[in-house]
N, C-alpha and C positions, 0 to 999 in steps of 0.2 A: 825704789823707783829712780833714784838719782845717785848713782855711784860717782865717785870722784874722778880726778884726772889720771890717777894711776891705781893699780890694784891695791886697796887698803890692806895693810898688814901682810902683804905678800912676802914670804920669806922671813917674817919677823921671828925673833928668838922667843923662847918661853918666857924669859924675864920681861921682854917688851910687852907680850900679851898680858901678863899678870899686872904690869904697871897700868895698862889701859883699863883693866877691870877695876883696879884699885881707885883710879880716877873717877870712874862711874860711881863707886860706892861712897867715896869721900864727898862727892857733890850731891848725892841723892838724899832725900829725906828718909828718916827712920820709917820702917814699914808700919803704916797706921793700922794694919789689921792685927798687929800684936799690941794689945792694950796694956799689959803689965809693964811698968817702967823697967824693972829688972830684966824681964824677958827682952824688951827692946834693946837694952844695952848689950846683953849677951848676944842677941841676934846680929848686932852690928859688929861686936868685937871679935867673935869667933872667925867669921870669914876674913876680917882684916888680918888677924894673927896668922891664919893659915896662908893667906896670899903673901903677906910680908915675908914669911919664911921661904916661900917659893921664890920670891924675888932675890933674896940673899943667896940662895943656893944656885939659881940660874946665873947670877952675876959672877959668882966665883968660878963657875964652869966655863962660861962662854962670853962674859961681858955683856953690858947692856946695849941693846939696839936702840936706835933713835925712834921714839914713838911718834906716830902721826899726830899733828897738832889738832886739838879740839877747838874749832872756831869759837872765839870768845869776843870778837870785836862787834858787840851788839850795837846796832845803829841807834843813835839817840833820837829823841822825839822830833818829828818834822814841825817846822814853823811855817805857817801858811797865811796869805792875805785872803780876802773874801772870794769864794768860789763863784759868786754870781756875776763877776765881771767877765764879759765875753771877749777876752783878748787872747792872742796867741801866747802860749806859755813858752818860756825859755826852755831850750832843750840841751841836754848834755849828751853829745854823740862821741865823746872822746874814746869810749870803750867799744863802740860799734865798729865793725869792719867796713861798713859802708857798702857791703855787697848784698846782692839779692839773695833771698832764701833759696835753698836747694829744691824745695817742693814744686816750684814752678807756678805756684798760686799767684795770680796777678796782684793780690794784696801784699805779697812778699817781695815785690820788686823794690830796688833801692829808691826809685822815685816815689813809689806809693808810700813807703815807710817815711820818707822825708816829709811828704805832704801831710800824712796823718800826724806826725810829730808836731808840725807847725800849727796844726789845728787842735792840739791837745787840750788847751784851756777851754775852748768852746765845747769839746766833747765832754769834758768833766762837768761843765755847767749843764749840759743837756741831760746828764744822768741824774740830776737832782730829783725829778719827779719819781723815778724808780726808787730812790732812797726814801723819799717821803712816804710812798706807799708801804714801805717796809718798816715804818716807825722811826726813822731817823729825824731828829729835830733839825731845824734850819741852822741853829747855832752850832750844833755838833758838826753838821756837814761843812759849814764854812770853816770852822776851826781845824777840822781834820784834813781838808782838801786844799786849803789855801797854800799857794806856793808850790804845789805838787808838780814835779816835772817827770817826763817819761824816762825810763831806763832803757835806752835803745840797745844796749848790749844784749838784752833778752832776745832780740831778733836773730842774733847769731845762734841762739840755742833752740829756738822754736822748731826748727827743721832738723835738729840733730839729737833727738832723744835716744839714749843708748838702747832702751828696750826695743826700739824699732830699727836702729842703724847698725848694731853689732850682730855678729853671728851668734846664734843661740848658744853654741858651745863656749864662745868667748865670754858671753854674759854670765853663764853659769860658773865658769872658771873663776870669774871675778868675785862672785857672791857666795859660792858654796865651797869655800876652801877649808882645809883642816884647821887653820887658825881661827876662822870665823865660827866653825863648829865648837871649838874649845871655848871661845869667848861666850858663845850663846849658852853653853852648858853651865858656865860659871855664873852668869846672870840669872839663869833659871833657878839655880841652887840658892843664890842670895835672896831673890825675891819670891821664893817658894810659897810663903804664906799668902802673899798678894795674888799670885797666879792661882793658888788653890781656891781662894775666896771668889775670884773672878770666874773660874770654871763653874763653881756652884751657882753663881748668880746668873750667868749667861749661857752656860753649856757649850762654850767654845774652847777648843783644844789649846792649851798653853803653848804648845810647840809652834803652832801657826802664828800666834801673836808674837812670840819671840822671833820667828823668822821674818815677819813683817818689820819688826823693830830693826833687824839687821839689814834687810834688803833696802828699806827706805832711807836709813841714815847711818849705817854702820854702827848700830847700837848707840845712836845719839851723838856720835862724834862728828857727824857731817850733816847737821840740820840746816845749814845755810845761814847767811847773815844779811839778806836783803829784806828791807821793810816790806811786809806782805801787802800793805796798802798801796805802795808805789808800784810793786810788781803787777798786782791785779789791775790797777788803774792803767798801766801801760798796755797790758794785753786787752783791756776793754776798749781801747781807743786806737791801737796800732796792730797791724798784722792780720793774720787769717783766722783768728779764733775770737773775734770781738763779741759775738753773740753769747758765747759760753761765759766769757770772763766778766761780762757786765754783772751777772748774778754774783760772781765771786767777789767783785769789787764792793758791791752793796753789802754782802755778807760780812766782809772785813770791817766795814763801817759799823755794822751791828755789834760785832764782837767788841770793838773799841768803845762804843757808846755804853754797852752793858758793863764793861769793866772786868770780864773774866780774865783777860790777859792784858797787861799794860802795854802801851805802844812800844816801849824799848825792848820788850820780850816777844812781840808779835813780828818775828823775823823768820825767814825761811828760804826756800828755794826760789829760783827765778820764776817758777810758775805759781808761786803763792802758797805752796804747801808748807806747813810749819809743825814743829814738835818732832820728837823721836820717831813717831810713826807717820809723820807727814800728812796731817789733816788739811784738806782744802777748806776754805772758810765755810762753804755751804754744808759740807759734811760735818764740820764741827757743830754748827747750829742744829743739825739734825740728830747727831749721835752722841755728842759729848755728855758725860755724866760727872757728877761730883761724888766720886767714890770715897774720898777721904773726909767728906762732910765738913769742909772748911768754908762753905758758902760760895765757892768759885769752881767753875769747870776749867781746870788748868791742865791741858795736855802737854804743856811745855815743861813745867818745873815740878809737877806732881806725878811721881811714878804710878801710884794707885789710880789716879784719874786717867793717865795715859793708857795703861793696860786695860782698864775697864771700858774706856770709851772705844778703844779699838775692838774689843770683844763685842760691845753693843752694836757697833757698825756692822760687823760680820753677821751677828745674830739677826738684825733687822733686814739684812740683805738676803737672808734665807739659809744661813748655815745649818747643816743637819748634824746634830750632836751624835757622837759615837761613830761617825763615818769619816773616811779619809778623803783626800782630794783626788786621788787617782793612783794608777799603777803603771810601771814600766812593763811592757808586754813584748812577746815575740810573735811574729806573724808566720803563718804557714806558707809553703811554696805555692805559687800560682794564686796568691791572695788577690782579691778584687779591690784594688786601691780606690775605686770610685766610692767605696763605703766610708772612706775617711772624710771628715768635715761634713758629714751628712747632717742636716737639721733634725733628722729622725733619730732619736736616741734608742739604743737597744739595751736589753738587760744584759748583765754580765753573763748569765747563762747562755743567752743567744750568741754573744761574742765567743764564748767557749765552743759552742756548736760549730762556729765558723773557723775554729782552729786556733784562736788566740789563747796564749798561756802567759802567766806571770813570768817575767824574765828571771826572777830569782828561784823559780821552781816551786814556790809555795802555792797552795790553793787560794782561790779567791774566797775571802771569808763570808761575803754576803752576795750570793748569786742573783738576788732580786734587784740589786741596785741598777740604775740606768746610767749609761754614759755614751760618750762619743770618742772616736779615734783621732788622735793628733799625731802627725808626722812632721815635726818642725824642720827636719833636714831631709825629707824625702825617704825613698826606699833604702838609702845607704846609711841612715842614722837610726837612733833609738825611736821606738814607737811608744805611745802613751795612751792609756784608756782613761779619759777624763770624766769625773763624776760631778754631781751637783756642787760640791764644795769648791771644785776648781772654778766653776762659773761664778761662785760667790767671790772668790779671790779676784777674779777679773773685773768684778764691779768695783773693787777697791782701786785697781789700776788696770785699764782695759788693754793690756799687752800680754799675749800668750807667754812670751819669754819671762815676763815678770811673775806670772802665776806659776809657771813651771819651776822657776828658781825658788820661789817661796815654798811651794809644796815639797820640793826635793830637800831643801834645807831643813824644813820641819821634820822630815823623815830622818835626816842625819842627826838632828838634835835628839830625836827619840832613840837613837842607837842604830839606825839603819845603815846600810852599806851604800857605797857609790853606785852610779849607774852601771849596768852590766854591759850594754852595747856601746861601742866607740862611736864618736862623731866623725863625719867626713871632713877632717881638718884640712884636706887638700883643696876643698872647694873655695873658689874666690867669692867673697861676699860682694853682692852688687851694691853700688852706691845708690843713694836716694834718687838721683837723676836717672840712673839706669832702671830702677824699679818703676819710676814714673813713665819712662819710655816703654817699658814692657807692657804696662797697663794700656797705654795709648795704642800700641801695636795690636794687642789682643782685641781692644774695642774696635779698631779699624777692620778687623777680620770677622766681626760679628759676635765675638764672645762677650758676655755680660760681666763687666767688672765694676759697675757703678761709676762714680765720679773719680777719675784718676787722681791719686794723692801721694803715690810713692810708698804707701804702706801695704804690705801683703797680708790680707786677711782671708777669711774663709771664702768670700765671693771671688776674690782674685785667684785663690788656689783652685777653686772649681773651674774657673776659666782656663787656667794652665793645664789642668787635667784633661779638659776637653780638647785643647790644642795638642797636647802630647798624644792622646789617643788617635787624633786625626793624622799624625805623622808616624805612627807605629812605635812610639816610645812608651815606657812604663808610666802610666798616668798617676804619678805620686804627688803632683801639685807643687813640687819644689821649684822656687824661683831661682834657677841656676843660670850661670853665664851661658851654658849650652842651650838652654831654652831661649834666652834672649838672642843668641846668634842665629838660631833657627828662625825666629820671628823676623829678624832683620833680612834674612835671605829670601823670604817668600813674598 
């Protein structure tokens, strides 16, 4: 969900890739699903010996590349005065740009952010009743929230999530590279007993779990180092998503009070997600399991707990065992593009009758499955038939680009090939402000887009299709610069 500031491992040498996997294995616990001590030792030693030999060979041939650092600057415990005092909390704005957010939301103006930050202490105090209803003691609330200050640098990130701001092809280039596929296969092999045990327990495909592990945190090397409590408190009191993050803030308090994860390990992304597969606090409370049976649900430092909790999340969200997430497909000439993004799901057989075929030429294995059509780059790009498990992945992260990258990476880890159809890489990607303007212009012409927010979802794509049809264009629903120019001219 949260890739780094540059493509991780892009162009890395084989030696560098192996060193990174070695670092994972050296830091990870012995696989608790292997109970025999000798088997445990051999299970750990064999991959280490094989990988060490690969490192020496690659170093002799090409030299060692510089590995991407694994964030290890874990934030220490917060020290805080009583939360009951209704005073304005001090704010640290040194890392915030001081600029308004790109979404255009009135709560994201610079003045609104400053005003909310100045009232941060009162906001935290006002959240106590919510915490009390969720079983937080007064003493724990005051201890955990005292002295808490907002991290306003988060405001620069709230309107700039890459799942929504990057071109789909750039997002997939970043996350589904040959290097990442190789790393994923190595980790799947190393943790094979755990993945096998989790598949038996939850019925969730190991390749999807490994893909989420990669897409969310680059296999645990980019989990973030911000205190989850501070991040969720900031978002609960400042910015445009306060209602959502109030629940996440209280959930973070529950995790700390229960003791599943200590405060110095409950660190993560700016949005409060933590661990290699980036659990939000409420998701942790709902889905986390103690798979290694040590008495704690630890999705940060226990690989068995992390893998099993991720699988349990997908299972409870409706994962269908034995089925895939979707297929790349080809469309016939004169295809009716108004069928894309339709809320009415057709069976695979019905799609075949309309002329859809798998892009790799293979038959559809289960004609009775139901799915919808996704055209993330319009008529000029690849087309995908999305099934139930794609919608389950979107419950984990509600971005189509995220679900597409996760599903495609899982296929690659399973041994599948790259996408067949090319992306329209000559297309200029609209900025968030331009997408916001496009929605406003569509709404002004009577097309239903909901509340303009700058994010192009199914409802906005349907409005774009209607507009394209009204001006004689192919109604593929793609938010292109050409569509925006036509809207501006009318």
